[in-house]
ZADO-1210 file (C-alpha; in nm, 4 decimals, padded with zeros to 6 digits):
<atoms>
<atom x="00.0000" y="00.0000" z="00.0000" code="MET" pos="1"/>
<atom x="00.1378" y="00.3376" z="-00.0993" code="GLN" pos="2"/>
<atom x="00.0483" y="00.6343" z="00.1205" code="VAL" pos="3"/>
<atom x="00.0842" y="00.9886" z="-00.0148" code="VAL" pos="4"/>
<atom x="00.0092" y="01.2903" z="00.2045" code="ASN" pos="5"/>
<atom x="-00.1241" y="01.5887" z="00.0073" code="GLU" pos="6"/>
<atom x="-00.2604" y="01.9336" z="00.0828" code="LEU" pos="7"/>
<atom x="-00.5269" y="01.9194" z="-00.1892" code="LEU" pos="8"/>
<atom x="-00.6384" y="01.6419" z="-00.4265" code="PRO" pos="9"/>
<atom x="-00.4122" y="01.6282" z="-00.7316" code="THR" pos="10"/>
<atom x="-00.5502" y="01.3253" z="-00.9173" code="ASP" pos="11"/>
<atom x="-00.8142" y="01.4427" z="-01.1716" code="PRO" pos="12"/>
<atom x="-01.0138" y="01.1206" z="-01.1205" code="LYS" pos="13"/>
<atom x="-01.0191" y="01.1811" z="-00.7457" code="GLN" pos="14"/>
<atom x="-01.1355" y="01.5408" z="-00.7989" code="VAL" pos="15"/>
<atom x="-01.4075" y="01.4212" z="-01.0381" code="GLU" pos="16"/>
<atom x="-01.5282" y="01.1628" z="-00.7855" code="ALA" pos="17"/>
<atom x="-01.5245" y="01.4236" z="-00.5077" code="LEU" pos="18"/>
<atom x="-01.7577" y="01.6447" z="-00.7116" code="MET" pos="19"/>
<atom x="-02.0237" y="01.3711" z="-00.7264" code="GLN" pos="20"/>
<atom x="-02.3198" y="01.3973" z="-00.4832" code="PRO" pos="21"/>
<atom x="-02.1827" y="01.1423" z="-00.2388" code="GLY" pos="22"/>
<atom x="-02.3719" y="00.9398" z="00.0216" code="PRO" pos="23"/>
<atom x="-02.7032" y="01.0468" z="00.1738" code="ASP" pos="24"/>
<atom x="-02.6908" y="01.2010" z="00.5155" code="GLY" pos="25"/>
<atom x="-02.4013" y="01.3363" z="00.7134" code="PRO" pos="26"/>
<atom x="-02.0412" y="01.2643" z="00.6286" code="ILE" pos="27"/>
<atom x="-01.7480" y="01.2620" z="00.8662" code="TYR" pos="28"/>
<atom x="-01.4100" y="01.3648" z="00.7333" code="MET" pos="29"/>
<atom x="-01.1262" y="01.1858" z="00.9073" code="LEU" pos="30"/>
<atom x="-00.8139" y="01.4003" z="00.8722" code="ASN" pos="31"/>
<atom x="-00.4723" y="01.2468" z="00.9341" code="LEU" pos="32"/>
<atom x="-00.2454" y="01.5491" z="00.9652" code="LEU" pos="33"/>
<atom x="00.1322" y="01.5806" z="00.9270" code="LYS" pos="34"/>
<atom x="00.2787" y="01.9176" z="01.0260" code="PHE" pos="35"/>
<atom x="00.5855" y="02.0964" z="00.8940" code="LYS" pos="36"/>
<atom x="00.8648" y="02.1506" z="01.1452" code="GLU" pos="37"/>
<atom x="00.8497" y="02.5261" z="01.0768" code="LYS" pos="38"/>
<atom x="00.5528" y="02.7094" z="00.9275" code="ALA" pos="39"/>
<atom x="00.6086" y="02.8303" z="00.5717" code="GLU" pos="40"/>
<atom x="00.3730" y="03.0972" z="00.4409" code="TYR" pos="41"/>
<atom x="00.3228" y="03.1180" z="00.0639" code="GLU" pos="42"/>
<atom x="00.3438" y="03.4979" z="00.0761" code="ASP" pos="43"/>
<atom x="00.6990" y="03.4710" z="00.2121" code="GLY" pos="44"/>
<atom x="00.6269" y="03.6296" z="00.5517" code="ARG" pos="45"/>
<atom x="00.8759" y="03.5571" z="00.8252" code="GLU" pos="46"/>
<atom x="00.7519" y="03.3533" z="01.1180" code="THR" pos="47"/>
<atom x="00.8935" y="03.1712" z="01.4151" code="SER" pos="48"/>
<atom x="00.5848" y="02.9483" z="01.4405" code="MET" pos="49"/>
<atom x="00.5945" y="02.5743" z="01.4017" code="THR" pos="50"/>
<atom x="00.3703" y="02.4086" z="01.1470" code="GLY" pos="51"/>
<atom x="00.1461" y="02.2907" z="01.4290" code="ARG" pos="52"/>
<atom x="00.1102" y="02.6460" z="01.5629" code="GLU" pos="53"/>
<atom x="00.0139" y="02.7803" z="01.2187" code="ALA" pos="54"/>
<atom x="-00.2358" y="02.4981" z="01.1735" code="TYR" pos="55"/>
<atom x="-00.3858" y="02.5714" z="01.5175" code="GLU" pos="56"/>
<atom x="-00.4738" y="02.9224" z="01.3942" code="ILE" pos="57"/>
<atom x="-00.6588" y="02.7576" z="01.1055" code="TYR" pos="58"/>
<atom x="-00.8172" y="02.4973" z="01.3342" code="GLY" pos="59"/>
<atom x="-00.9666" y="02.7559" z="01.5710" code="ARG" pos="60"/>
<atom x="-01.1031" y="02.9597" z="01.2798" code="ALA" pos="61"/>
<atom x="-01.2375" y="02.6687" z="01.0752" code="VAL" pos="62"/>
<atom x="-01.4664" y="02.5595" z="01.3597" code="ALA" pos="63"/>
<atom x="-01.6733" y="02.8750" z="01.3033" code="GLY" pos="64"/>
<atom x="-01.6684" y="02.8362" z="00.9258" code="VAL" pos="65"/>
<atom x="-01.7881" y="02.4761" z="00.9588" code="LEU" pos="66"/>
<atom x="-02.0951" y="02.5976" z="01.1482" code="GLU" pos="67"/>
<atom x="-02.1845" y="02.8373" z="00.8645" code="GLN" pos="68"/>
<atom x="-02.2216" y="02.5322" z="00.6393" code="PHE" pos="69"/>
<atom x="-02.4104" y="02.3134" z="00.8867" code="GLY" pos="70"/>
<atom x="-02.1015" y="02.1260" z="01.0027" code="GLY" pos="71"/>
<atom x="-01.9084" y="02.0965" z="01.3241" code="ARG" pos="72"/>
<atom x="-01.5740" y="01.9901" z="01.4584" code="ALA" pos="73"/>
<atom x="-01.6027" y="01.6541" z="01.6341" code="ILE" pos="74"/>
<atom x="-01.2496" y="01.6088" z="01.7700" code="LEU" pos="75"/>
<atom x="-00.8810" y="01.6846" z="01.7300" code="ALA" pos="76"/>
<atom x="-00.6262" y="01.4622" z="01.9036" code="MET" pos="77"/>
<atom x="-00.2522" y="01.4017" z="01.8941" code="ASP" pos="78"/>
<atom x="-00.1270" y="01.0771" z="01.7440" code="VAL" pos="79"/>
<atom x="00.1031" y="00.9050" z="01.9954" code="ASN" pos="80"/>
<atom x="00.1654" y="00.5461" z="01.8968" code="PHE" pos="81"/>
<atom x="00.1011" y="00.2969" z="01.6177" code="LEU" pos="82"/>
<atom x="-00.0351" y="-00.0164" z="01.7842" code="ALA" pos="83"/>
<atom x="-00.1002" y="-00.2225" z="01.4682" code="ILE" pos="84"/>
<atom x="00.0499" y="-00.1945" z="01.1230" code="GLY" pos="85"/>
<atom x="00.3525" y="-00.0199" z="00.9803" code="LYS" pos="86"/>
<atom x="00.4074" y="00.3186" z="00.8204" code="VAL" pos="87"/>
<atom x="00.7227" y="00.5131" z="00.7472" code="GLU" pos="88"/>
<atom x="00.6149" y="00.8042" z="00.9641" code="SER" pos="89"/>
<atom x="00.3125" y="00.8581" z="01.1858" code="LEU" pos="90"/>
<atom x="00.0785" y="01.1492" z="01.1410" code="TRP" pos="91"/>
<atom x="00.0909" y="01.4148" z="01.4119" code="ASP" pos="92"/>
<atom x="-00.2803" y="01.4660" z="01.4700" code="GLU" pos="93"/>
<atom x="-00.6158" y="01.3173" z="01.3825" code="VAL" pos="94"/>
<atom x="-00.9240" y="01.5360" z="01.3449" code="ALA" pos="95"/>
<atom x="-01.2840" y="01.4607" z="01.2527" code="ILE" pos="96"/>
<atom x="-01.5335" y="01.7109" z="01.1121" code="ALA" pos="97"/>
<atom x="-01.9019" y="01.6442" z="01.0426" code="GLN" pos="98"/>
<atom x="-02.0844" y="01.7930" z="00.7428" code="TYR" pos="99"/>
<atom x="-02.4509" y="01.7577" z="00.6461" code="PRO" pos="100"/>
<atom x="-02.3303" y="01.6079" z="00.3167" code="ASP" pos="101"/>
<atom x="-02.0439" y="01.6204" z="00.0689" code="ARG" pos="102"/>
<atom x="-02.1980" y="01.9210" z="-00.1081" code="LYS" pos="103"/>
<atom x="-02.1704" y="02.1266" z="00.2130" code="ALA" pos="104"/>
<atom x="-01.8054" y="02.0297" z="00.2559" code="MET" pos="105"/>
<atom x="-01.7227" y="02.1346" z="-00.0995" code="ILE" pos="106"/>
<atom x="-01.9164" y="02.4605" z="-00.0612" code="ALA" pos="107"/>
<atom x="-01.7238" y="02.5385" z="00.2569" code="MET" pos="108"/>
<atom x="-01.3868" y="02.4692" z="00.0949" code="SER" pos="109"/>
<atom x="-01.4749" y="02.7034" z="-00.1925" code="MET" pos="110"/>
<atom x="-01.6063" y="02.9824" z="00.0313" code="SER" pos="111"/>
<atom x="-01.4320" y="03.3159" z="00.0822" code="GLU" pos="112"/>
<atom x="-01.4320" y="03.2530" z="00.4578" code="ALA" pos="113"/>
<atom x="-01.2415" y="02.9251" z="00.4188" code="TRP" pos="114"/>
<atom x="-01.0055" y="03.0679" z="00.1576" code="GLN" pos="115"/>
<atom x="-00.9146" y="03.3524" z="00.3954" code="ALA" pos="116"/>
<atom x="-00.8069" y="03.1180" z="00.6761" code="ILE" pos="117"/>
<atom x="-00.6574" y="02.8409" z="00.4626" code="SER" pos="118"/>
<atom x="-00.3273" y="03.0315" z="00.4376" code="ILE" pos="119"/>
<atom x="-00.2528" y="02.9028" z="00.7901" code="HIS" pos="120"/>
<atom x="-00.3486" y="02.5480" z="00.6910" code="ARG" pos="121"/>
<atom x="-00.1095" y="02.5534" z="00.3963" code="THR" pos="122"/>
<atom x="00.1660" y="02.7142" z="00.6044" code="ALA" pos="123"/>
<atom x="00.1419" y="02.4477" z="00.8718" code="GLY" pos="124"/>
<atom x="00.0653" y="02.1236" z="00.6906" code="LEU" pos="125"/>
<atom x="00.3255" y="01.9053" z="00.5293" code="GLU" pos="126"/>
<atom x="00.0367" y="01.6926" z="00.4041" code="GLY" pos="127"/>
<atom x="-00.2648" y="01.4930" z="00.5075" code="GLN" pos="128"/>
<atom x="-00.4999" y="01.2108" z="00.4290" code="LEU" pos="129"/>
<atom x="-00.8654" y="01.3145" z="00.4226" code="ASN" pos="130"/>
<atom x="-01.1002" y="01.0160" z="00.4432" code="ILE" pos="131"/>
<atom x="-01.4777" y="01.0456" z="00.3987" code="GLU" pos="132"/>
<atom x="-01.6714" y="00.8237" z="00.6413" code="CYS" pos="133"/>
<atom x="-02.0403" y="00.7564" z="00.7089" code="THR" pos="134"/>
<atom x="-02.2380" y="00.5768" z="00.9751" code="ILE" pos="135"/>
<atom x="-02.3432" y="00.2385" z="00.8329" code="PRO" pos="136"/>
<atom x="-02.7189" y="00.2407" z="00.7522" code="PRO" pos="137"/>
<atom x="-02.7920" y="-00.0493" z="00.9867" code="ASP" pos="138"/>
<atom x="-02.6238" y="00.1374" z="01.2749" code="MET" pos="139"/>
<atom x="-02.7972" y="00.4769" z="01.2389" code="ARG" pos="140"/>
<atom x="-03.0552" y="00.3893" z="01.5035" code="ASP" pos="141"/>
<atom x="-02.7972" y="00.2829" z="01.7616" code="SER" pos="142"/>
<atom x="-02.7520" y="00.4917" z="02.0762" code="ALA" pos="143"/>
<atom x="-02.3960" y="00.5977" z="01.9856" code="TRP" pos="144"/>
<atom x="-02.5010" y="00.7029" z="01.6337" code="ALA" pos="145"/>
<atom x="-02.7965" y="00.9047" z="01.7660" code="ARG" pos="146"/>
<atom x="-02.5663" y="01.0861" z="02.0102" code="ARG" pos="147"/>
<atom x="-02.3209" y="01.1584" z="01.7295" code="LEU" pos="148"/>
<atom x="-02.5918" y="01.2804" z="01.4941" code="LEU" pos="149"/>
<atom x="-02.7446" y="01.4994" z="01.7677" code="GLU" pos="150"/>
<atom x="-02.4071" y="01.6422" z="01.8589" code="GLY" pos="151"/>
<atom x="-02.4092" y="01.5049" z="02.2132" code="THR" pos="152"/>
<atom x="-02.1585" y="01.2245" z="02.1763" code="GLY" pos="153"/>
</atoms>
């Protein structure tokens, strides 16, 4: 299995698939994040921030932007240890965001509000994997799924 961290999708087939309607109901984007040692801003500004610190500016701001599109931040946690499997290098953080659907996620990522804060994302991230997830249909009535869907779990 080859793993390639990216900042944005670069494969035209992947972009085409992303633009399709997607599954019904909410989606959860699992983000596996790898930070740069030192933040690097595209506009060339000098900074003493680490990549993580630059990304944290984005992370605080994106929570509000998510809400404008019916989404919400579910969690952000440090990655500490790989218990099963093998990879060359672990990601630094895992984050999950919920969106009403794929269309809302795409609309958010094309919005002026997101574009304005994404400079910090780009400055801080070395790359990431962004994995779309859904609650299995036969589990949507379970207690844990209801709590997740209601925003209480």
